[in-house]
GUTORNU-636392 format. One line per 8 residues: their letters; for each residue x negated, y, z negated of N, C-alpha, C. Coordinates in pm, 1 decimal. Layout:
<nodes>
A) X/Y/Z/X/Y/Z/X/Y/Z  ... .
</nodes>
This chain:
<nodes>
MDQLVCDG) -84.3/-119.1/0.0/0.0/0.0/0.0/-87.2/123.2/0.0  -62.0/216.7/90.3/-133.8/342.9/86.8/-104.6/413.8/-43.3  -203.2/484.4/-95.6/-187.3/545.2/-225.4/-133.4/685.7/-219.3  -136.0/749.0/-103.5/-92.2/887.4/-96.7/-8.6/910.2/27.2  107.5/966.8/7.4/192.8/1009.0/117.4/232.2/1152.9/89.8  213.6/1239.3/186.8/244.3/1379.8/163.1/292.0/1443.7/292.4  408.3/1508.2/288.4/457.5/1578.0/406.3/465.3/1728.1/381.9  398.3/1776.1/278.3/400.4/1918.2/247.6/493.8/1951.8/134.2 .
DLSYLGGS) 608.9/1886.8/128.9/705.2/1909.3/21.9/708.7/1791.6/-75.5  709.7/1670.5/-20.6/718.8/1549.7/-102.0/585.9/1475.7/-99.6  533.9/1443.9/-217.6/410.1/1367.6/-227.8/433.3/1244.3/-313.6  359.4/1137.5/-281.9/366.2/1013.4/-358.3/224.3/969.8/-390.2  199.6/937.8/-516.1/66.6/895.7/-557.0/78.5/771.3/-643.0  10.3/664.6/-601.8/15.8/540.3/-677.5/-55.0/430.1/-603.5  -41.2/307.0/-652.8/-99.3/194.1/-583.9/-245.7/175.1/-617.2  -310.7/89.0/-540.5/-448.4/50.1/-566.4/-546.4/145.0/-500.2 .
WSRTIGSA) -655.3/177.5/-570.7/-757.7/262.4/-512.0/-842.7/187.5/-410.2  -819.1/58.0/-392.0/-903.1/-20.0/-301.3/-864.7/-3.2/-155.5  -753.0/65.7/-131.3/-709.5/87.4/5.9/-762.0/221.1/55.0  -708.5/272.3/165.3/-762.4/394.5/223.4/-662.6/507.5/212.6  -712.7/628.3/227.5/-628.9/748.2/224.8/-647.0/821.0/356.6  -537.7/835.7/431.0/-545.7/898.3/562.6/-600.1/1038.9/558.5  -561.1/1118.0/456.3/-603.6/1256.4/450.6/-753.3/1268.6/427.5  -819.0/1161.0/386.5/-963.3/1165.1/366.3/-1036.8/1094.2/479.7 .
GDVPLQGD) -968.6/1078.3/592.0/-1031.9/1019.3/708.3/-1041.0/868.2/703.9  -945.6/803.5/636.3/-941.7/657.7/627.0/-1073.1/600.7/573.3  -1125.0/664.7/469.9/-1247.4/618.1/404.9/-1211.0/535.7/282.4  -1260.4/412.0/269.3/-1223.0/330.1/154.0/-1278.4/388.4/24.5  -1195.9/387.4/-80.4/-1240.8/439.6/-209.4/-1343.9/348.0/-274.1  -1360.6/225.4/-225.5/-1458.7/136.2/-283.3/-1589.4/135.3/-205.3  -1598.1/207.9/-97.2/-1717.2/205.5/-13.6/-1834.6/277.5/-77.1  -1949.1/271.7/-10.0/-2070.7/336.0/-60.5/-2067.8/484.3/-25.3 .
FSAEHMIF) -1977.7/555.7/-93.1/-1963.4/698.9/-74.2/-1970.6/766.1/-210.1  -2008.6/892.0/-211.7/-2009.3/966.4/-337.5/-1871.3/1026.0/-362.3  -1844.4/1058.7/-488.8/-1719.0/1126.0/-522.2/-1710.5/1259.4/-449.1  -1822.9/1326.3/-434.8/-1824.0/1454.5/-363.0/-1781.4/1435.5/-218.8  -1833.1/1332.0/-153.3/-1796.3/1303.5/-13.8/-1645.8/1280.5/-1.5  -1589.4/1206.3/-95.3/-1447.7/1175.7/-90.6/-1362.9/1300.4/-112.1  -1392.2/1373.7/-218.2/-1308.3/1487.8/-256.9/-1321.3/1602.3/-157.9  -1444.0/1633.5/-117.5/-1464.6/1745.7/-25.3/-1431.7/1706.0/118.4 .
GVDGVDPV) -1398.5/1578.6/141.0/-1355.7/1536.6/273.9/-1210.0/1564.9/302.7  -1135.4/1611.0/201.7/-994.5/1646.0/221.1/-988.1/1789.7/271.4  -926.2/1810.6/387.2/-923.7/1942.0/451.0/-814.7/2032.0/394.0  -831.1/2161.2/415.0/-727.8/2259.1/382.7/-698.5/2273.3/235.4  -801.4/2267.5/152.8/-784.0/2267.3/7.5/-825.3/2402.2/-51.9  -750.0/2448.3/-149.5/-786.1/2566.8/-225.2/-905.5/2531.1/-313.7  -1021.9/2596.4/-295.9/-1139.9/2559.0/-375.2/-1120.8/2577.6/-525.2  -1039.0/2673.8/-565.7/-1013.8/2695.2/-708.1/-937.0/2577.1/-766.4 .
RREKLIDL) -835.0/2531.6/-692.9/-757.5/2414.9/-737.6/-847.0/2290.8/-741.8  -933.4/2275.3/-641.0/-1022.7/2159.8/-636.9/-1116.0/2157.7/-757.7  -1177.2/2271.2/-787.6/-1268.3/2276.9/-901.5/-1194.8/2252.5/-1033.3  -1072.9/2300.7/-1042.6/-993.7/2279.3/-1164.0/-967.5/2130.8/-1185.0  -933.2/2059.3/-1078.4/-904.0/1916.7/-1089.1/-1030.3/1836.0/-1118.9  -1142.3/1873.8/-1058.1/-1268.4/1804.7/-1085.7/-1304.4/1818.7/-1232.9  -1286.4/1939.4/-1287.1/-1316.0/1963.2/-1427.8/-1216.5/1891.0/-1518.5  -1088.4/1898.8/-1482.9/-983.5/1835.7/-1562.9/-1005.5/1685.5/-1575.0 .
LDIDLQWR) -1041.8/1622.0/-1465.3/-1059.3/1476.8/-1462.1/-1201.6/1433.5/-1496.0  -1286.0/1531.3/-1529.0/-1423.7/1504.3/-1571.8/-1496.2/1415.1/-1472.1  -1494.4/1458.8/-1345.6/-1553.2/1381.4/-1236.7/-1697.2/1426.8/-1212.6  -1787.4/1332.0/-1203.9/-1925.0/1357.6/-1163.3/-1930.8/1338.6/-1012.2  -1960.6/1444.0/-939.7/-1958.3/1438.5/-793.8/-2063.7/1343.5/-737.0  -2159.4/1302.2/-817.9/-2263.1/1210.5/-769.9/-2225.5/1063.3/-789.3  -2109.2/1037.6/-847.8/-2065.8/898.5/-862.0/-2068.1/827.9/-726.5  -2119.8/703.8/-723.6/-2112.1/619.2/-605.4/-1989.7/529.7/-622.6 .
MHKVSDGQ) -1897.4/536.2/-528.3/-1766.1/476.7/-548.1/-1769.1/323.7/-558.2  -1870.7/259.3/-507.2/-1877.5/113.3/-516.4/-1945.7/66.9/-645.2  -1992.1/161.2/-726.6/-2063.5/124.9/-848.3/-1990.8/167.2/-976.3  -1898.4/259.9/-966.0/-1834.7/313.7/-1086.1/-1722.6/221.7/-1134.9  -1668.8/254.5/-1253.2/-1562.3/173.7/-1313.6/-1427.7/200.3/-1247.1  -1329.5/116.1/-1278.5/-1194.0/136.3/-1227.3/-1140.1/271.7/-1271.5  -1164.9/310.0/-1395.7/-1116.0/437.3/-1445.1/-1176.2/555.1/-1372.1  -1304.2/547.2/-1337.2/-1368.8/656.4/-1264.0/-1316.9/664.5/-1121.3 .
RRRVQICM) -1296.9/548.1/-1057.7/-1236.6/549.3/-923.5/-1095.9/608.9/-928.7  -1021.9/573.7/-1033.3/-886.0/624.9/-1046.5/-886.7/776.9/-1057.6  -983.9/832.5/-1128.7/-992.5/978.3/-1141.3/-1013.1/1044.6/-1005.1  -1099.1/983.3/-923.2/-1122.6/1038.3/-789.5/-996.2/1027.7/-705.1  -926.7/914.7/-713.5/-801.2/897.7/-639.6/-700.3/1004.6/-677.9  -682.5/1025.6/-809.1/-585.6/1123.9/-856.7/-624.2/1263.0/-810.2  -752.0/1295.2/-820.1/-799.1/1426.6/-775.8/-765.4/1449.5/-629.2  -795.9/1351.8/-544.5/-768.2/1365.2/-401.3/-618.2/1379.5/-375.7 .
GLLHPYKV) -538.6/1305.7/-451.3/-394.1/1309.2/-430.3/-328.5/1437.9/-474.2  -395.3/1513.6/-561.7/-335.5/1636.4/-615.0/-396.5/1762.8/-555.3  -488.6/1748.0/-462.1/-556.1/1865.0/-406.3/-459.6/1959.6/-335.5  -361.4/1903.5/-266.5/-263.0/1986.8/-197.3/-139.5/2005.8/-285.3  -91.8/2127.7/-301.4/30.7/2151.5/-380.3/149.8/2080.4/-317.4  254.6/2059.9/-395.5/373.0/1986.1/-354.4/493.0/2050.7/-421.5  610.5/2019.6/-369.9/734.2/2061.2/-435.3/788.9/1948.8/-523.1  780.6/1825.1/-471.3/824.6/1707.8/-546.4/711.6/1606.2/-543.1 .
LLLDEITV) 675.8/1553.3/-659.3/568.7/1454.9/-669.4/621.8/1328.7/-736.0  605.3/1214.3/-668.1/642.6/1084.0/-723.0/515.2/1012.6/-767.3  511.2/973.2/-894.0/393.6/908.1/-950.8/427.2/764.0/-987.0  340.2/672.4/-949.1/362.5/529.2/-971.1/247.8/474.7/-1055.8  266.1/473.3/-1187.7/169.5/411.9/-1279.7/25.3/453.7/-1251.0  2.5/582.9/-1236.8/-132.0/626.2/-1196.8/-228.1/640.8/-1313.4  -179.9/635.8/-1437.9/-269.1/661.4/-1550.9/-316.4/534.3/-1621.1  -290.6/418.0/-1561.8/-320.6/291.7/-1630.6/-468.3/274.0/-1659.2 .
DLDVVTRM) -557.2/332.1/-1578.9/-701.3/313.2/-1597.4/-768.4/430.2/-1667.9  -689.6/526.9/-1713.4/-747.1/646.7/-1773.9/-758.5/633.7/-1925.4  -858.3/700.6/-1982.6/-868.4/705.8/-2127.3/-762.2/801.3/-2181.2  -740.2/797.4/-2312.2/-631.2/872.8/-2374.0/-645.8/1023.1/-2351.0  -766.6/1076.9/-2367.8/-786.9/1221.5/-2354.7/-757.8/1267.9/-2212.5  -810.1/1196.6/-2113.4/-786.8/1234.2/-1973.7/-639.3/1223.0/-1938.7  -574.8/1118.9/-1989.9/-431.9/1100.0/-1962.1/-349.9/1216.6/-2017.0  -377.3/1257.7/-2139.8/-301.6/1366.5/-2199.8/-331.6/1499.8/-2129.8 .
DLLDFFKE) -456.6/1520.4/-2089.0/-491.4/1642.1/-2013.8/-418.0/1645.3/-1880.4  -404.7/1528.4/-1816.4/-335.1/1522.0/-1688.4/-186.4/1552.2/-1706.0  -125.3/1500.7/-1813.0/15.1/1531.4/-1839.6/34.3/1681.2/-1864.4  -61.5/1744.2/-1931.6/-54.4/1889.5/-1952.4/-63.5/1963.1/-1819.6  -147.1/1913.3/-1729.3/-157.9/1974.3/-1595.9/-26.4/1963.0/-1521.4  38.2/1846.5/-1528.7/166.6/1829.1/-1462.1/272.9/1922.1/-1521.9  269.9/1940.3/-1651.4/364.4/2032.3/-1714.8/342.1/2174.3/-1663.5  217.2/2212.2/-1650.3/182.5/2343.8/-1596.2/230.7/2359.1/-1452.9 .
ECEQRDAT) 215.5/2253.0/-1372.1/262.3/2257.2/-1233.4/412.9/2285.2/-1228.1  487.5/2222.2/-1317.8/632.4/2240.5/-1319.9/669.9/2381.4/-1366.1  602.7/2430.0/-1467.2/638.5/2559.5/-1524.9/590.5/2676.7/-1440.4  474.2/2664.4/-1378.2/417.9/2776.0/-1303.4/453.7/2774.6/-1155.6  468.4/2656.4/-1097.1/498.5/2648.0/-954.2/639.9/2597.4/-927.9  715.0/2568.8/-1032.3/851.9/2519.1/-1019.8/856.4/2386.7/-942.8  754.6/2302.5/-962.7/752.2/2171.0/-900.1/838.3/2073.9/-981.4  875.4/1963.2/-917.4/946.6/1855.1/-984.6/859.4/1730.7/-977.7 .
IVYATHIF) 838.7/1666.2/-1091.6/752.8/1548.4/-1097.6/831.2/1431.1/-1155.6  835.2/1319.8/-1081.7/900.6/1196.8/-1126.3/791.6/1093.7/-1150.2  786.2/1042.1/-1272.3/676.6/954.5/-1313.3/732.3/818.9/-1355.9  710.3/716.7/-1274.0/751.5/580.2/-1307.1/637.2/513.7/-1381.9  663.0/471.7/-1506.9/556.0/415.8/-1587.6/610.8/329.3/-1699.9  524.3/242.3/-1752.2/555.4/163.7/-1870.6/469.8/208.3/-1988.7  397.3/317.9/-1972.2/314.9/372.8/-2079.7/390.3/489.8/-2141.1  421.1/481.3/-2269.5/511.0/578.0/-2332.0/439.6/685.2/-2413.7 .
DGLETWAT) 312.6/668.2/-2440.6/241.5/763.5/-2525.0/247.0/904.6/-2466.6  294.5/998.2/-2546.9/296.4/1137.8/-2506.4/416.4/1180.5/-2426.1  501.5/1086.2/-2386.2/614.3/1122.5/-2300.5/727.0/1190.4/-2378.0  731.4/1169.8/-2510.0/837.3/1234.8/-2588.8/832.0/1386.4/-2574.8  711.8/1440.8/-2564.3/696.3/1586.2/-2554.8/673.5/1633.2/-2411.9  668.0/1539.6/-2318.3/641.2/1577.9/-2178.6/766.1/1578.5/-2092.1  841.9/1470.5/-2096.2/956.6/1456.6/-2005.6/1072.2/1547.5/-2047.4  1142.5/1600.5/-1950.5/1266.8/1674.5/-1976.5/1388.4/1588.3/-1945.5 .
DIAYIQEG) 1370.5/1484.7/-1860.4/1480.0/1398.9/-1817.1/1432.0/1254.6/-1810.0  1526.6/1161.0/-1820.1/1496.0/1018.8/-1811.1/1594.7/952.8/-1714.8  1543.1/864.7/-1629.4/1628.7/785.5/-1540.8/1595.2/638.6/-1560.6  1700.1/555.2/-1567.3/1682.8/410.4/-1584.9/1759.4/340.1/-1474.4  1687.6/261.5/-1393.6/1747.2/190.2/-1281.2/1746.9/41.2/-1310.1  1861.4/-22.5/-1288.7/1876.4/-166.2/-1311.7/1936.4/-229.5/-1188.1  1865.8/-329.5/-1131.3/1912.5/-398.8/-1011.2/1948.8/-300.2/-900.0  1867.2/-199.3/-883.5/1887.0/-102.6/-777.2/1995.6/-0.1/-803.0 .
ELRKSAKY) 2054.5/-1.7/-922.5/2160.0/93.4/-955.5/2115.6/184.7/-1068.7  2149.3/311.7/-1056.4/2114.5/408.1/-1159.4/2207.5/390.2/-1278.4  2151.9/342.8/-1390.3/2231.5/314.2/-1509.7/2235.4/431.5/-1606.3  2123.9/501.0/-1616.4/2118.1/615.5/-1706.6/2039.0/726.1/-1639.6  2088.2/846.3/-1651.5/2016.7/963.4/-1602.9/2066.3/1082.4/-1682.7  1978.3/1138.2/-1763.3/2022.9/1244.5/-1853.3/1904.7/1326.3/-1900.2  1935.1/1441.9/-1953.1/1834.7/1521.2/-2020.9/1784.3/1443.0/-2141.6  1656.7/1452.5/-2168.1/1599.9/1380.8/-2282.5/1674.1/1414.8/-2410.6 .
SDIEELKS) 1708.2/1541.6/-2425.7/1773.3/1587.0/-2548.9/1917.8/1540.4/-2560.3  1976.9/1489.3/-2450.2/2117.4/1449.0/-2451.4/2136.9/1299.2/-2473.1  2030.0/1222.3/-2480.9/2041.5/1077.5/-2498.2/2059.2/1046.9/-2646.5  2177.2/996.2/-2681.6/2214.1/978.2/-2822.0/2118.7/885.7/-2896.2  2075.1/776.1/-2830.4/1988.7/680.2/-2899.0/1858.2/742.8/-2947.1  1809.7/842.8/-2871.4/1682.4/904.8/-2906.6/1692.2/993.2/-3030.4  1813.7/1034.4/-3066.5/1829.6/1123.7/-3180.8/1808.5/1052.7/-3313.8  1827.8/920.5/-3314.7/1810.5/844.8/-3438.8/1697.8/742.0/-3431.2 .
AKNLLSVV) 1639.7/722.8/-3312.8/1534.5/622.7/-3296.1/1400.0/675.0/-3346.0  1311.6/582.8/-3380.2/1179.7/623.3/-3429.1/1090.3/673.6/-3316.2  1113.3/624.4/-3194.4/1035.2/671.8/-3080.3/1101.5/629.4/-2948.9  1046.1/678.5/-2839.8/1099.1/647.9/-2707.1/1085.3/500.4/-2674.3  974.3/440.9/-2712.5/950.3/299.8/-2682.1/1061.5/210.6/-2735.6  1106.4/233.3/-2857.9/1209.8/148.1/-2917.1/1341.7/158.8/-2842.0  1373.5/276.7/-2791.0/1498.0/295.4/-2715.8/1491.1/222.8/-2582.0  1381.0/241.2/-2509.5/1366.1/174.1/-2380.2/1363.5/23.0/-2398.4 .
ESWLRSET) 1299.2/-24.6/-2502.9/1296.6/-168.1/-2530.2/1437.6/-223.1/-2548.7  1522.6/-149.3/-2618.2/1659.9/-196.0/-2638.8/1736.2/-202.0/-2507.5  1713.2/-106.9/-2417.9/1779.3/-109.0/-2286.6/1734.2/-231.3/-2206.6  1604.6/-255.6/-2206.0/1551.5/-366.8/-2127.5/1595.2/-501.4/-2184.2  1600.3/-514.2/-2316.1/1642.8/-641.2/-2376.8/1790.2/-668.5/-2349.2  1871.5/-564.5/-2349.5/2013.7/-585.0/-2319.2/2032.6/-627.4/-2174.3  1944.1/-581.8/-2086.4/1953.7/-618.9/-1945.3/1926.5/-767.6/-1924.9  1835.9/-824.4/-2003.0/1802.0/-965.8/-1984.7/1918.4/-1057.8/-2018.1 .
KLPKKDPP) 2018.1/-1008.5/-2088.4/2133.9/-1089.3/-2125.2/2241.5/-1089.2/-2016.8  2225.1/-1004.3/-1914.4/2324.6/-995.8/-1808.0/2304.7/-1109.4/-1708.1  2414.1/-1157.7/-1644.0/2400.4/-1263.6/-1542.5/2319.4/-1213.4/-1423.5  2240.7/-1303.2/-1365.9/2157.8/-1267.9/-1251.7/2243.2/-1253.3/-1126.3  2209.4/-1153.8/-1046.3/2279.1/-1133.9/-919.8/2216.4/-1221.8/-812.6  2301.7/-1262.3/-714.4/2249.2/-1337.2/-601.5/2157.5/-1246.9/-519.9  2049.8/-1302.1/-463.9/1961.0/-1219.4/-381.2/2034.6/-1170.0/-257.4  2002.8/-1051.3/-209.0/2070.9/-997.8/-90.2/2042.4/-1081.6/33.0 .
RSETQPRR) 2139.4/-1084.0/124.6/2120.3/-1156.3/250.0/2012.8/-1087.4/332.8  1945.9/-1169.2/414.9/1840.8/-1113.5/498.8/1900.6/-1017.0/599.1  1825.3/-913.7/629.9/1872.3/-812.3/724.0/1862.9/-864.5/866.9  1961.2/-826.2/948.8/1959.2/-867.3/1089.4/1851.3/-792.6/1166.6  1824.6/-667.8/1126.3/1720.4/-588.9/1188.8/1603.0/-578.2/1093.4  1481.2/-599.0/1141.0/1365.2/-587.6/1052.4/1352.7/-445.2/999.8  1328.5/-433.5/868.9/1317.1/-301.3/808.4/1174.7/-251.1/821.6  1161.6/-124.2/852.2/1029.6/-63.4/863.3/963.3/-62.5/726.7 .
SSPFDSSP) 833.5/-86.2/726.4/760.6/-84.0/599.7/757.4/57.3/544.3  742.6/66.4/414.3/741.3/194.6/345.5/630.5/193.9/241.9  567.4/308.9/215.9/465.4/314.1/110.4/522.7/287.3/-26.2  657.2/288.4/-39.7/722.2/263.4/-167.4/755.1/115.5/-189.4  727.0/28.6/-90.8/770.5/-110.3/-98.7/719.6/-182.3/-222.9  598.5/-154.6/-264.9/540.2/-226.2/-378.5/539.0/-143.1/-505.8  613.3/-35.3/-507.8/610.2/53.9/-623.5/729.7/30.9/-714.6  724.7/82.9/-838.7/839.6/72.9/-928.5/964.1/141.2/-874.1 .
FRSSRHMA) 949.5/229.4/-774.2/1065.8/297.4/-719.3/1154.0/203.0/-637.8  1104.6/79.6/-609.5/1186.5/-20.8/-541.4/1210.3/-143.9/-628.6  1162.9/-143.3/-752.4/1174.3/-263.3/-834.5/1314.3/-278.7/-891.6  1340.9/-399.1/-950.0/1473.9/-426.4/-1002.9/1503.7/-343.0/-1125.5  1400.9/-308.1/-1199.9/1423.3/-223.2/-1315.6/1298.6/-141.7/-1343.2  1316.2/-17.3/-1377.9/1203.5/65.0/-1415.8/1252.7/190.5/-1484.2  1160.5/253.9/-1551.1/1189.9/380.6/-1614.9/1118.3/489.9/-1537.4  1185.4/600.4/-1519.8/1122.3/717.6/-1458.5/1144.6/836.0/-1550.6 .
YYR) 1040.5/911.1/-1570.7/1046.9/1029.1/-1656.9/1009.8/1147.7/-1569.3  1080.4/1257.2/-1584.7/1052.1/1366.5/-1494.0/1079.8/1502.1/-1555.9  1020.6/1602.4/-1488.8/1037.8/1741.2/-1530.3/1090.4/1819.4/-1410.7 .
</nodes>
């Protein structure tokens, strides 16, 4: 799955860093390239925004992409994916390889993007740390149907629960007690592939948090 899709208004960032990014000239993130080569290979970038992201993600431009850790590669991927501004950003479990400090700094950056540029960010994740103070809205999809969608402050269970994790756990456990649906019939016409095919945005159940 490609990790970045961007049409100027809508951007999607997620998936494996082992694939390629078209905006960087189809250069593999695992190849013998430096972080500087990867990041500065993205055209049409505001240098101030680029430097801010490099500093935020604590990227060493001399990193060799085939030698660094998964977390360091992930930082370069995220940096490249955020170089161009967006109106709507869909995030698919992009912080799984990040340390706690970098993850929280990135969430603060996303909050700033929403407040200063009026962007909308939808974050599909199973990592709940810090989301109580970050998300303004929550969406819960079950078997392809939107089951819950509300302002964080309007969800009754959260007013008495000890944390967000316990509430989401109760939703997911109640779902396992429901009868399984028959799989859909095969389509008569082949469906075009999509960068979202392997993401939580197409899964049977997931949580999305957004601002």
